[in-house]
Each structure stands twice: as C-alpha cells, then as structure tokens.
Biopython code that builds the backbone (N, CA, C, O; Angstrom):
import numpy as np
from Bio.PDB.StructureBuilder import StructureBuilder

atoms = [
    (1, "MET", "N", (84.843, 40.911, 138.915)),
    (1, "MET", "CA", (83.803, 40.116, 139.523)),
    (1, "MET", "C", (82.755, 39.791, 138.462)),
    (1, "MET", "O", (82.458, 40.612, 137.595)),
    (2, "THR", "N", (82.226, 38.637, 138.539)),
    (2, "THR", "CA", (81.226, 38.208, 137.577)),
    (2, "THR", "C", (80.038, 37.596, 138.310)),
    (2, "THR", "O", (80.058, 37.421, 139.528)),
    (3, "MET", "N", (79.038, 37.286, 137.562)),
    (3, "MET", "CA", (77.843, 36.677, 138.143)),
    (3, "MET", "C", (78.118, 35.220, 138.490)),
    (3, "MET", "O", (78.989, 34.598, 137.883)),
    (4, "PRO", "N", (77.388, 34.663, 139.461)),
    (4, "PRO", "CA", (77.545, 33.236, 139.765)),
    (4, "PRO", "C", (77.215, 32.389, 138.536)),
    (4, "PRO", "O", (76.352, 32.754, 137.737)),
    (5, "ARG", "N", (77.895, 31.275, 138.393)),
    (5, "ARG", "CA", (77.704, 30.417, 137.216)),
    (5, "ARG", "C", (76.278, 29.915, 137.063)),
    (5, "ARG", "O", (75.807, 29.695, 135.947)),
    (6, "ASP", "N", (75.598, 29.735, 138.175)),
    (6, "ASP", "CA", (74.242, 29.194, 138.092)),
    (6, "ASP", "C", (73.164, 30.277, 138.020)),
    (6, "ASP", "O", (71.976, 29.966, 138.107)),
    (7, "ALA", "N", (73.556, 31.528, 137.864)),
    (7, "ALA", "CA", (72.570, 32.602, 137.698)),
    (7, "ALA", "C", (71.794, 32.358, 136.405)),
    (7, "ALA", "O", (72.357, 31.914, 135.405)),
    (8, "LEU", "N", (70.513, 32.649, 136.439)),
    (8, "LEU", "CA", (69.663, 32.392, 135.278)),
    (8, "LEU", "C", (69.282, 33.682, 134.567)),
    (8, "LEU", "O", (68.981, 34.693, 135.201)),
    (9, "HIS", "N", (69.300, 33.629, 133.252)),
    (9, "HIS", "CA", (68.863, 34.734, 132.405)),
    (9, "HIS", "C", (67.451, 34.433, 131.910)),
    (9, "HIS", "O", (66.901, 33.368, 132.191)),
    (10, "LEU", "N", (66.878, 35.364, 131.180)),
    (10, "LEU", "CA", (65.548, 35.190, 130.616)),
    (10, "LEU", "C", (65.470, 33.870, 129.848)),
    (10, "LEU", "O", (66.367, 33.550, 129.069)),
    (11, "GLY", "N", (64.429, 33.127, 130.062)),
    (11, "GLY", "CA", (64.262, 31.848, 129.381)),
    (11, "GLY", "C", (64.949, 30.693, 130.089)),
    (11, "GLY", "O", (64.989, 29.582, 129.560)),
    (12, "GLY", "N", (65.497, 30.941, 131.294)),
    (12, "GLY", "CA", (66.143, 29.880, 132.053)),
    (12, "GLY", "C", (67.543, 29.524, 131.585)),
    (12, "GLY", "O", (68.067, 28.474, 131.956)),
    (13, "VAL", "N", (68.154, 30.373, 130.783)),
    (13, "VAL", "CA", (69.510, 30.112, 130.280)),
    (13, "VAL", "C", (70.521, 30.440, 131.376)),
    (13, "VAL", "O", (70.487, 31.525, 131.956)),
    (14, "GLU", "N", (71.420, 29.498, 131.654)),
    (14, "GLU", "CA", (72.429, 29.723, 132.684)),
    (14, "GLU", "C", (73.462, 30.741, 132.216)),
    (14, "GLU", "O", (73.800, 30.813, 131.035)),
    (15, "HIS", "N", (73.952, 31.524, 133.171)),
    (15, "HIS", "CA", (74.919, 32.578, 132.858)),
    (15, "HIS", "C", (76.180, 32.022, 132.200)),
    (15, "HIS", "O", (76.747, 32.660, 131.313)),
    (16, "ARG", "N", (76.615, 30.857, 132.620)),
    (16, "ARG", "CA", (77.849, 30.305, 132.047)),
    (16, "ARG", "C", (77.727, 30.024, 130.550)),
    (16, "ARG", "O", (78.741, 29.925, 129.859)),
    (17, "GLU", "N", (76.509, 29.897, 130.045)),
    (17, "GLU", "CA", (76.315, 29.686, 128.609)),
    (17, "GLU", "C", (76.434, 30.986, 127.818)),
    (17, "GLU", "O", (76.654, 30.957, 126.607)),
    (18, "LEU", "N", (76.291, 32.114, 128.490)),
    (18, "LEU", "CA", (76.316, 33.407, 127.805)),
    (18, "LEU", "C", (77.503, 34.279, 128.180)),
    (18, "LEU", "O", (77.716, 35.327, 127.571)),
    (19, "TYR", "N", (78.271, 33.866, 129.163)),
    (19, "TYR", "CA", (79.330, 34.705, 129.722)),
    (19, "TYR", "C", (80.253, 35.302, 128.661)),
    (19, "TYR", "O", (80.504, 36.507, 128.671)),
    (20, "ASN", "N", (80.751, 34.488, 127.760)),
    (20, "ASN", "CA", (81.693, 34.973, 126.750)),
    (20, "ASN", "C", (81.032, 35.499, 125.489)),
    (20, "ASN", "O", (81.730, 35.899, 124.558)),
    (21, "ALA", "N", (79.727, 35.510, 125.432)),
    (21, "ALA", "CA", (79.037, 36.047, 124.256)),
    (21, "ALA", "C", (79.319, 37.536, 124.088)),
    (21, "ALA", "O", (79.208, 38.063, 122.981)),
    (22, "TYR", "N", (79.681, 38.216, 125.165)),
    (22, "TYR", "CA", (80.044, 39.632, 125.071)),
    (22, "TYR", "C", (81.135, 39.829, 124.028)),
    (22, "TYR", "O", (81.057, 40.753, 123.218)),
    (23, "GLY", "N", (82.146, 38.975, 124.039)),
    (23, "GLY", "CA", (83.243, 39.091, 123.084)),
    (23, "GLY", "C", (82.774, 38.988, 121.649)),
    (23, "GLY", "O", (83.244, 39.723, 120.781)),
    (24, "TYR", "N", (81.853, 38.083, 121.398)),
    (24, "TYR", "CA", (81.304, 37.931, 120.050)),
    (24, "TYR", "C", (80.590, 39.206, 119.618)),
    (24, "TYR", "O", (80.823, 39.712, 118.520)),
    (25, "TYR", "N", (79.730, 39.717, 120.472)),
    (25, "TYR", "CA", (78.963, 40.912, 120.110)),
    (25, "TYR", "C", (79.849, 42.153, 120.023)),
    (25, "TYR", "O", (79.559, 43.067, 119.252)),
    (26, "PHE", "N", (80.921, 42.190, 120.804)),
    (26, "PHE", "CA", (81.897, 43.276, 120.687)),
    (26, "PHE", "C", (82.534, 43.253, 119.303)),
    (26, "PHE", "O", (82.588, 44.273, 118.616)),
    (27, "HIS", "N", (83.017, 42.077, 118.902)),
    (27, "HIS", "CA", (83.615, 41.929, 117.572)),
    (27, "HIS", "C", (82.627, 42.302, 116.474)),
    (27, "HIS", "O", (82.956, 43.067, 115.567)),
    (28, "MET", "N", (81.431, 41.767, 116.557)),
    (28, "MET", "CA", (80.428, 41.986, 115.521)),
    (28, "MET", "C", (80.051, 43.464, 115.411)),
    (28, "MET", "O", (80.049, 44.022, 114.314)),
    (29, "ALA", "N", (79.735, 44.094, 116.531)),
    (29, "ALA", "CA", (79.302, 45.493, 116.499)),
    (29, "ALA", "C", (80.411, 46.406, 115.992)),
    (29, "ALA", "O", (80.150, 47.325, 115.215)),
    (30, "THR", "N", (81.632, 46.164, 116.420)),
    (30, "THR", "CA", (82.747, 47.007, 115.984)),
    (30, "THR", "C", (83.016, 46.827, 114.498)),
    (30, "THR", "O", (83.152, 47.810, 113.771)),
    (31, "ALA", "N", (83.094, 45.585, 114.041)),
    (31, "ALA", "CA", (83.365, 45.321, 112.621)),
    (31, "ALA", "C", (82.258, 45.875, 111.734)),
    (31, "ALA", "O", (82.536, 46.533, 110.732)),
    (32, "GLU", "N", (81.015, 45.616, 112.093)),
    (32, "GLU", "CA", (79.906, 46.105, 111.270)),
    (32, "GLU", "C", (79.811, 47.625, 111.306)),
    (32, "GLU", "O", (79.490, 48.250, 110.296)),
    (33, "GLY", "N", (80.088, 48.225, 112.461)),
    (33, "GLY", "CA", (80.078, 49.680, 112.555)),
    (33, "GLY", "C", (81.154, 50.315, 111.690)),
    (33, "GLY", "O", (80.899, 51.318, 111.024)),
    (34, "LEU", "N", (82.355, 49.744, 111.690)),
    (34, "LEU", "CA", (83.438, 50.275, 110.858)),
    (34, "LEU", "C", (83.138, 50.096, 109.375)),
    (34, "LEU", "O", (83.421, 50.983, 108.570)),
    (35, "LEU", "N", (82.569, 48.955, 109.014)),
    (35, "LEU", "CA", (82.193, 48.747, 107.611)),
    (35, "LEU", "C", (81.157, 49.776, 107.166)),
    (35, "LEU", "O", (81.252, 50.329, 106.071)),
    (36, "LYS", "N", (80.188, 50.024, 108.006)),
    (36, "LYS", "CA", (79.148, 50.993, 107.673)),
    (36, "LYS", "C", (79.731, 52.402, 107.583)),
    (36, "LYS", "O", (79.384, 53.169, 106.685)),
    (37, "HIS", "N", (80.614, 52.732, 108.515)),
    (37, "HIS", "CA", (81.243, 54.057, 108.530)),
    (37, "HIS", "C", (82.081, 54.296, 107.276)),
    (37, "HIS", "O", (82.156, 55.418, 106.775)),
    (38, "ARG", "N", (82.698, 53.253, 106.784)),
    (38, "ARG", "CA", (83.578, 53.366, 105.606)),
    (38, "ARG", "C", (82.864, 52.974, 104.321)),
    (38, "ARG", "O", (83.516, 52.754, 103.300)),
    (39, "ASP", "N", (81.572, 52.886, 104.350)),
    (39, "ASP", "CA", (80.766, 52.514, 103.180)),
    (39, "ASP", "C", (81.197, 51.183, 102.580)),
    (39, "ASP", "O", (81.054, 50.978, 101.375)),
    (40, "GLY", "N", (81.715, 50.287, 103.386)),
    (40, "GLY", "CA", (82.111, 48.959, 102.932)),
    (40, "GLY", "C", (83.343, 48.939, 102.054)),
    (40, "GLY", "O", (83.663, 47.906, 101.467)),
    (41, "LYS", "N", (84.051, 50.075, 101.948)),
    (41, "LYS", "CA", (85.203, 50.153, 101.043)),
    (41, "LYS", "C", (86.483, 49.590, 101.655)),
    (41, "LYS", "O", (87.341, 49.075, 100.939)),
    (42, "VAL", "N", (86.610, 49.686, 102.956)),
    (42, "VAL", "CA", (87.818, 49.208, 103.626)),
    (42, "VAL", "C", (87.400, 48.255, 104.733)),
    (42, "VAL", "O", (86.589, 48.601, 105.592)),
    (43, "GLY", "N", (87.958, 47.056, 104.706)),
    (43, "GLY", "CA", (87.631, 46.091, 105.750)),
    (43, "GLY", "C", (88.215, 46.521, 107.087)),
    (43, "GLY", "O", (89.339, 47.022, 107.133)),
    (44, "PRO", "N", (87.482, 46.336, 108.164)),
    (44, "PRO", "CA", (87.963, 46.759, 109.480)),
    (44, "PRO", "C", (88.998, 45.796, 110.047)),
    (44, "PRO", "O", (89.038, 44.622, 109.679)),
    (45, "PHE", "N", (89.820, 46.298, 110.933)),
    (45, "PHE", "CA", (90.744, 45.467, 111.690)),
    (45, "PHE", "C", (90.344, 45.587, 113.153)),
    (45, "PHE", "O", (90.574, 46.618, 113.785)),
    (46, "VAL", "N", (89.753, 44.543, 113.681)),
    (46, "VAL", "CA", (89.272, 44.533, 115.059)),
    (46, "VAL", "C", (90.110, 43.531, 115.842)),
    (46, "VAL", "O", (90.273, 42.383, 115.428)),
    (47, "TRP", "N", (90.638, 43.975, 116.973)),
    (47, "TRP", "CA", (91.545, 43.162, 117.778)),
    (47, "TRP", "C", (91.024, 43.181, 119.204)),
    (47, "TRP", "O", (90.824, 44.259, 119.765)),
    (48, "SER", "N", (90.799, 42.033, 119.802)),
    (48, "SER", "CA", (90.200, 41.980, 121.132)),
    (48, "SER", "C", (90.746, 40.820, 121.943)),
    (48, "SER", "O", (91.292, 39.863, 121.393)),
    (49, "ARG", "N", (90.592, 40.916, 123.259)),
    (49, "ARG", "CA", (90.932, 39.793, 124.129)),
    (49, "ARG", "C", (89.724, 38.903, 124.379)),
    (49, "ARG", "O", (89.873, 37.741, 124.758)),
    (50, "ALA", "N", (88.541, 39.437, 124.170)),
    (50, "ALA", "CA", (87.313, 38.685, 124.447)),
    (50, "ALA", "C", (86.752, 38.128, 123.147)),
    (50, "ALA", "O", (86.702, 38.824, 122.133)),
    (51, "PHE", "N", (86.333, 36.877, 123.184)),
    (51, "PHE", "CA", (85.748, 36.292, 121.981)),
    (51, "PHE", "C", (84.849, 35.129, 122.350)),
    (51, "PHE", "O", (84.828, 34.676, 123.494)),
    (52, "PHE", "N", (84.114, 34.658, 121.371)),
    (52, "PHE", "CA", (83.157, 33.567, 121.534)),
    (52, "PHE", "C", (83.072, 32.864, 120.186)),
    (52, "PHE", "O", (83.593, 33.370, 119.192)),
    (53, "ALA", "N", (82.439, 31.734, 120.142)),
    (53, "ALA", "CA", (82.282, 31.012, 118.881)),
    (53, "ALA", "C", (81.656, 31.924, 117.830)),
    (53, "ALA", "O", (80.601, 32.513, 118.066)),
    (54, "GLY", "N", (82.295, 32.040, 116.687)),
    (54, "GLY", "CA", (81.817, 32.907, 115.615)),
    (54, "GLY", "C", (82.576, 34.211, 115.517)),
    (54, "GLY", "O", (82.461, 34.909, 114.510)),
    (55, "SER", "N", (83.356, 34.567, 116.541)),
    (55, "SER", "CA", (84.103, 35.828, 116.535)),
    (55, "SER", "C", (85.125, 35.895, 115.411)),
    (55, "SER", "O", (85.504, 36.985, 114.983)),
    (56, "GLN", "N", (85.578, 34.736, 114.925)),
    (56, "GLN", "CA", (86.590, 34.721, 113.865)),
    (56, "GLN", "C", (86.095, 35.407, 112.599)),
    (56, "GLN", "O", (86.904, 35.795, 111.757)),
    (57, "ARG", "N", (84.801, 35.562, 112.450)),
    (57, "ARG", "CA", (84.252, 36.258, 111.274)),
    (57, "ARG", "C", (84.486, 37.760, 111.336)),
    (57, "ARG", "O", (84.435, 38.443, 110.313)),
    (58, "TYR", "N", (84.739, 38.269, 112.524)),
    (58, "TYR", "CA", (84.773, 39.717, 112.695)),
    (58, "TYR", "C", (86.111, 40.285, 113.136)),
    (58, "TYR", "O", (86.338, 41.482, 112.963)),
    (59, "GLY", "N", (86.994, 39.496, 113.688)),
    (59, "GLY", "CA", (88.233, 40.092, 114.157)),
    (59, "GLY", "C", (89.240, 39.084, 114.663)),
    (59, "GLY", "O", (89.039, 37.872, 114.584)),
    (60, "ALA", "N", (90.316, 39.615, 115.180)),
    (60, "ALA", "CA", (91.423, 38.826, 115.703)),
    (60, "ALA", "C", (91.415, 38.891, 117.227)),
    (60, "ALA", "O", (90.752, 39.744, 117.817)),
    (61, "VAL", "N", (92.154, 37.988, 117.856)),
    (61, "VAL", "CA", (92.286, 38.001, 119.311)),
    (61, "VAL", "C", (93.753, 37.887, 119.694)),
    (61, "VAL", "O", (94.586, 37.412, 118.921)),
    (62, "TRP", "N", (94.042, 38.332, 120.899)),
    (62, "TRP", "CA", (95.378, 38.116, 121.431)),
    (62, "TRP", "C", (95.261, 37.623, 122.853)),
    (62, "TRP", "O", (94.200, 37.713, 123.471)),
    (63, "THR", "N", (96.359, 37.101, 123.368)),
    (63, "THR", "CA", (96.340, 36.375, 124.629)),
    (63, "THR", "C", (96.322, 37.262, 125.850)),
    (63, "THR", "O", (96.443, 36.759, 126.968)),
    (64, "SER", "N", (96.179, 38.540, 125.685)),
    (64, "SER", "CA", (96.081, 39.501, 126.775)),
    (64, "SER", "C", (97.470, 39.995, 127.166)),
    (64, "SER", "O", (98.485, 39.547, 126.633)),
    (65, "ASP", "N", (97.484, 40.909, 128.091)),
    (65, "ASP", "CA", (98.739, 41.519, 128.527)),
    (65, "ASP", "C", (99.551, 40.504, 129.327)),
    (65, "ASP", "O", (99.043, 39.863, 130.246)),
    (66, "ASN", "N", (100.809, 40.374, 128.960)),
    (66, "ASN", "CA", (101.676, 39.414, 129.621)),
    (66, "ASN", "C", (102.905, 40.117, 130.182)),
    (66, "ASN", "O", (103.103, 41.312, 129.965)),
    (67, "SER", "N", (103.719, 39.372, 130.897)),
    (67, "SER", "CA", (104.943, 39.901, 131.491)),
    (67, "SER", "C", (106.133, 39.609, 130.595)),
    (67, "SER", "O", (106.137, 38.638, 129.839)),
    (68, "ALA", "N", (107.126, 40.450, 130.691)),
    (68, "ALA", "CA", (108.343, 40.281, 129.898)),
    (68, "ALA", "C", (109.277, 39.309, 130.616)),
    (68, "ALA", "O", (110.291, 39.715, 131.184)),
    (69, "ASP", "N", (108.925, 38.021, 130.585)),
    (69, "ASP", "CA", (109.787, 37.013, 131.193)),
    (69, "ASP", "C", (109.699, 35.701, 130.413)),
    (69, "ASP", "O", (108.819, 35.517, 129.572)),
    (70, "TRP", "N", (110.627, 34.802, 130.711)),
    (70, "TRP", "CA", (110.729, 33.549, 129.964)),
    (70, "TRP", "C", (109.497, 32.669, 130.132)),
    (70, "TRP", "O", (109.090, 31.991, 129.189)),
    (71, "ASP", "N", (108.901, 32.669, 131.313)),
    (71, "ASP", "CA", (107.703, 31.843, 131.526)),
    (71, "ASP", "C", (106.565, 32.282, 130.618)),
    (71, "ASP", "O", (105.854, 31.440, 130.069)),
    (72, "GLN", "N", (106.384, 33.575, 130.453)),
    (72, "GLN", "CA", (105.322, 34.072, 129.584)),
    (72, "GLN", "C", (105.601, 33.735, 128.122)),
    (72, "GLN", "O", (104.677, 33.455, 127.359)),
    (73, "LEU", "N", (106.868, 33.761, 127.734)),
    (73, "LEU", "CA", (107.223, 33.350, 126.372)),
    (73, "LEU", "C", (106.832, 31.888, 126.158)),
    (73, "LEU", "O", (106.250, 31.534, 125.133)),
    (74, "ARG", "N", (107.159, 31.040, 127.143)),
    (74, "ARG", "CA", (106.846, 29.608, 127.036)),
    (74, "ARG", "C", (105.346, 29.349, 126.935)),
    (74, "ARG", "O", (104.910, 28.557, 126.100)),
    (75, "VAL", "N", (104.563, 30.003, 127.769)),
    (75, "VAL", "CA", (103.122, 29.709, 127.758)),
    (75, "VAL", "C", (102.411, 30.347, 126.573)),
    (75, "VAL", "O", (101.305, 29.934, 126.227)),
    (76, "SER", "N", (103.024, 31.345, 125.946)),
    (76, "SER", "CA", (102.365, 31.987, 124.801)),
    (76, "SER", "C", (102.242, 31.035, 123.611)),
    (76, "SER", "O", (101.317, 31.165, 122.810)),
    (77, "VAL", "N", (103.161, 30.086, 123.490)),
    (77, "VAL", "CA", (103.114, 29.152, 122.357)),
    (77, "VAL", "C", (101.858, 28.280, 122.398)),
    (77, "VAL", "O", (101.098, 28.284, 121.430)),
    (78, "PRO", "N", (101.607, 27.528, 123.482)),
    (78, "PRO", "CA", (100.378, 26.724, 123.481)),
    (78, "PRO", "C", (99.107, 27.574, 123.472)),
    (78, "PRO", "O", (98.082, 27.149, 122.939)),
    (79, "MET", "N", (99.169, 28.764, 124.055)),
    (79, "MET", "CA", (97.980, 29.617, 124.047)),
    (79, "MET", "C", (97.610, 30.022, 122.621)),
    (79, "MET", "O", (96.443, 29.937, 122.238)),
    (80, "VAL", "N", (98.587, 30.458, 121.840)),
    (80, "VAL", "CA", (98.313, 30.883, 120.466)),
    (80, "VAL", "C", (97.939, 29.682, 119.594)),
    (80, "VAL", "O", (97.058, 29.786, 118.741)),
    (81, "LEU", "N", (98.607, 28.543, 119.806)),
    (81, "LEU", "CA", (98.259, 27.347, 119.034)),
    (81, "LEU", "C", (96.832, 26.897, 119.326)),
    (81, "LEU", "O", (96.118, 26.476, 118.416)),
    (82, "THR", "N", (96.417, 26.981, 120.571)),
    (82, "THR", "CA", (95.049, 26.617, 120.925)),
    (82, "THR", "C", (94.055, 27.573, 120.285)),
    (82, "THR", "O", (93.015, 27.144, 119.786)),
    (83, "LEU", "N", (94.364, 28.855, 120.294)),
    (83, "LEU", "CA", (93.489, 29.824, 119.630)),
    (83, "LEU", "C", (93.403, 29.531, 118.142)),
    (83, "LEU", "O", (92.362, 29.752, 117.524)),
    (84, "GLY", "N", (94.488, 29.037, 117.565)),
    (84, "GLY", "CA", (94.515, 28.733, 116.144)),
    (84, "GLY", "C", (93.570, 27.617, 115.742)),
    (84, "GLY", "O", (93.365, 27.378, 114.552)),
    (85, "SER", "N", (92.994, 26.935, 116.715)),
    (85, "SER", "CA", (92.029, 25.882, 116.406)),
    (85, "SER", "C", (90.730, 26.447, 115.862)),
    (85, "SER", "O", (89.937, 25.714, 115.271)),
    (86, "GLY", "N", (90.501, 27.726, 116.049)),
    (86, "GLY", "CA", (89.267, 28.318, 115.546)),
    (86, "GLY", "C", (89.433, 29.749, 115.083)),
    (86, "GLY", "O", (88.687, 30.228, 114.229)),
    (87, "MET", "N", (90.403, 30.421, 115.643)),
    (87, "MET", "CA", (90.652, 31.814, 115.278)),
    (87, "MET", "C", (91.752, 31.848, 114.225)),
    (87, "MET", "O", (92.851, 31.341, 114.453)),
    (88, "THR", "N", (91.463, 32.437, 113.089)),
    (88, "THR", "CA", (92.453, 32.455, 112.012)),
    (88, "THR", "C", (93.556, 33.474, 112.250)),
    (88, "THR", "O", (94.610, 33.391, 111.620)),
    (89, "PHE", "N", (93.341, 34.423, 113.133)),
    (89, "PHE", "CA", (94.344, 35.440, 113.410)),
    (89, "PHE", "C", (94.405, 35.634, 114.920)),
    (89, "PHE", "O", (93.468, 36.157, 115.523)),
    (90, "SER", "N", (95.506, 35.213, 115.523)),
    (90, "SER", "CA", (95.674, 35.367, 116.964)),
    (90, "SER", "C", (97.140, 35.595, 117.265)),
    (90, "SER", "O", (98.005, 35.294, 116.442)),
    (91, "GLY", "N", (97.418, 36.125, 118.439)),
    (91, "GLY", "CA", (98.798, 36.373, 118.795)),
    (91, "GLY", "C", (98.968, 36.768, 120.243)),
    (91, "GLY", "O", (97.999, 36.899, 120.990)),
    (92, "ALA", "N", (100.223, 36.955, 120.626)),
    (92, "ALA", "CA", (100.593, 37.368, 121.978)),
    (92, "ALA", "C", (101.387, 38.667, 121.883)),
    (92, "ALA", "O", (101.900, 39.014, 120.819)),
    (93, "ASP", "N", (101.484, 39.371, 122.989)),
    (93, "ASP", "CA", (102.307, 40.579, 123.026)),
    (93, "ASP", "C", (103.773, 40.168, 122.921)),
    (93, "ASP", "O", (104.324, 39.600, 123.864)),
    (94, "VAL", "N", (104.399, 40.442, 121.804)),
    (94, "VAL", "CA", (105.802, 40.084, 121.598)),
    (94, "VAL", "C", (106.667, 40.981, 122.474)),
    (94, "VAL", "O", (106.580, 42.207, 122.408)),
    (95, "GLY", "N", (107.492, 40.358, 123.284)),
    (95, "GLY", "CA", (108.348, 41.107, 124.190)),
    (95, "GLY", "C", (107.720, 41.333, 125.550)),
    (95, "GLY", "O", (108.386, 41.795, 126.476)),
    (96, "GLY", "N", (106.461, 41.016, 125.673)),
    (96, "GLY", "CA", (105.767, 41.239, 126.932)),
    (96, "GLY", "C", (105.195, 42.640, 127.005)),
    (96, "GLY", "O", (105.670, 43.550, 126.326)),
    (97, "PHE", "N", (104.192, 42.809, 127.817)),
    (97, "PHE", "CA", (103.544, 44.105, 127.997)),
    (97, "PHE", "C", (104.033, 44.764, 129.282)),
    (97, "PHE", "O", (104.314, 45.962, 129.309)),
    (98, "PHE", "N", (104.130, 43.972, 130.339)),
    (98, "PHE", "CA", (104.596, 44.486, 131.624)),
    (98, "PHE", "C", (106.073, 44.179, 131.785)),
    (98, "PHE", "O", (106.488, 43.030, 131.631)),
    (99, "GLY", "N", (106.857, 45.174, 132.088)),
    (99, "GLY", "CA", (108.280, 44.985, 132.313)),
    (99, "GLY", "C", (109.098, 45.228, 131.055)),
    (99, "GLY", "O", (108.562, 45.449, 129.969)),
    (100, "ASN", "N", (110.399, 45.181, 131.235)),
    (100, "ASN", "CA", (111.332, 45.394, 130.132)),
    (100, "ASN", "C", (112.166, 44.131, 129.945)),
    (100, "ASN", "O", (112.946, 43.769, 130.826)),
    (101, "PRO", "N", (112.009, 43.461, 128.808)),
    (101, "PRO", "CA", (112.753, 42.212, 128.605)),
    (101, "PRO", "C", (114.243, 42.467, 128.415)),
    (101, "PRO", "O", (114.661, 43.490, 127.872)),
    (102, "LYS", "N", (115.019, 41.510, 128.877)),
    (102, "LYS", "CA", (116.463, 41.566, 128.623)),
    (102, "LYS", "C", (116.673, 41.317, 127.133)),
    (102, "LYS", "O", (115.817, 40.710, 126.489)),
    (103, "PRO", "N", (117.794, 41.773, 126.571)),
    (103, "PRO", "CA", (118.015, 41.652, 125.122)),
    (103, "PRO", "C", (117.835, 40.241, 124.566)),
    (103, "PRO", "O", (117.215, 40.074, 123.516)),
    (104, "GLU", "N", (118.367, 39.218, 125.251)),
    (104, "GLU", "CA", (118.237, 37.854, 124.721)),
    (104, "GLU", "C", (116.772, 37.417, 124.662)),
    (104, "GLU", "O", (116.348, 36.802, 123.683)),
    (105, "LEU", "N", (116.004, 37.730, 125.696)),
    (105, "LEU", "CA", (114.584, 37.375, 125.705)),
    (105, "LEU", "C", (113.850, 38.091, 124.577)),
    (105, "LEU", "O", (113.007, 37.491, 123.910)),
    (106, "LEU", "N", (114.155, 39.344, 124.363)),
    (106, "LEU", "CA", (113.486, 40.098, 123.306)),
    (106, "LEU", "C", (113.799, 39.512, 121.928)),
    (106, "LEU", "O", (112.910, 39.400, 121.083)),
    (107, "VAL", "N", (115.054, 39.140, 121.703)),
    (107, "VAL", "CA", (115.431, 38.521, 120.427)),
    (107, "VAL", "C", (114.676, 37.214, 120.229)),
    (107, "VAL", "O", (114.148, 36.969, 119.145)),
    (108, "ARG", "N", (114.617, 36.374, 121.254)),
    (108, "ARG", "CA", (113.897, 35.094, 121.151)),
    (108, "ARG", "C", (112.409, 35.323, 120.897)),
    (108, "ARG", "O", (111.781, 34.590, 120.134)),
    (109, "TRP", "N", (111.854, 36.345, 121.542)),
    (109, "TRP", "CA", (110.437, 36.622, 121.352)),
    (109, "TRP", "C", (110.165, 37.107, 119.925)),
    (109, "TRP", "O", (109.164, 36.724, 119.319)),
    (110, "TYR", "N", (111.043, 37.939, 119.398)),
    (110, "TYR", "CA", (110.902, 38.375, 117.996)),
    (110, "TYR", "C", (111.016, 37.189, 117.041)),
    (110, "TYR", "O", (110.272, 37.100, 116.064)),
    (111, "GLN", "N", (111.947, 36.280, 117.326)),
    (111, "GLN", "CA", (112.091, 35.105, 116.471)),
    (111, "GLN", "C", (110.819, 34.261, 116.486)),
    (111, "GLN", "O", (110.358, 33.803, 115.440)),
    (112, "LEU", "N", (110.264, 34.063, 117.654)),
    (112, "LEU", "CA", (109.027, 33.295, 117.762)),
    (112, "LEU", "C", (107.870, 34.041, 117.109)),
    (112, "LEU", "O", (107.048, 33.433, 116.423)),
    (113, "GLY", "N", (107.801, 35.338, 117.313)),
    (113, "GLY", "CA", (106.724, 36.144, 116.738)),
    (113, "GLY", "C", (106.761, 36.180, 115.220)),
    (113, "GLY", "O", (105.718, 36.286, 114.574)),
    (114, "ALA", "N", (107.950, 36.094, 114.651)),
    (114, "ALA", "CA", (108.071, 36.114, 113.193)),
    (114, "ALA", "C", (107.584, 34.812, 112.577)),
    (114, "ALA", "O", (107.200, 34.777, 111.408)),
    (115, "TYR", "N", (107.600, 33.742, 113.365)),
    (115, "TYR", "CA", (107.155, 32.451, 112.869)),
    (115, "TYR", "C", (105.654, 32.450, 112.770)),
    (115, "TYR", "O", (105.062, 31.447, 112.369)),
]
sb = StructureBuilder()
sb.init_structure("model")
sb.init_model(0)
sb.init_chain("A")
sb.init_seg("    ")
for serial, (resi, resn, name, xyz) in enumerate(atoms, 1):
    if name == "N":
        sb.init_residue(resn, " ", resi, " ")
    sb.init_atom(name, np.array(xyz, "f"), 0.0, 1.0, " ", f" {name:<3s}", serial, name[0])
structure = sb.get_structure()
C-alpha cells in the first residue's frame, strides 16, 4: 500500500514526484556506506529493485522476482532493454525465481542471459 498520488509533502511537493526517490537514496546510502567501511579501497556492488534518476551512479537494478515460464522470459527482454536506457547494469532473474523451469526453458534463458 502506498500514499495517494495527490498527497502533499513539505513545500507542497506531490507524493508522486518523490515516490521512487527511496530507491535512489537506498543506492546512495548503501554504496557510500560500503565505500566508507572499506576505506575506499574496494568499490561496492549494490543491487536493488528500486531506483530513481541518478541511481546508476551507485548500483545496478534487476527486474524483480519473476516466474519460471516462457511469458516471463519474453517480457524480460523489453524490461531489461528499457532499463538500459539509463541504467548501465541491469538484468532479470535467469531461469526465473518462482518455480522450476523445464530444461529447454532454462537453456534458452541461459542463452539470453549470456547475451
């Protein structure tokens, strides 16, 4: 459940303008915290489903948990390509997250994932 789209925040900003900002701040806080913890010697790897404009500076995203079926394989292609318009590192759960793919589906998913 989320807040109504027309809910107002401080300064009269509508909720729909800030809704996905959580993803940005999640990426930023995690990446900066890991860098600080490691004294800047090792770059962090942050992977999230939530993101916002600017998140590409801090981490990668994936298309969320999907089902192990042919329809999910089909829709993962345009989803990842669309993410590629701004996110330099994005992906889908290869093979699906829910369920057990049949051997042919798993092979096709690995082939697509390798591309």
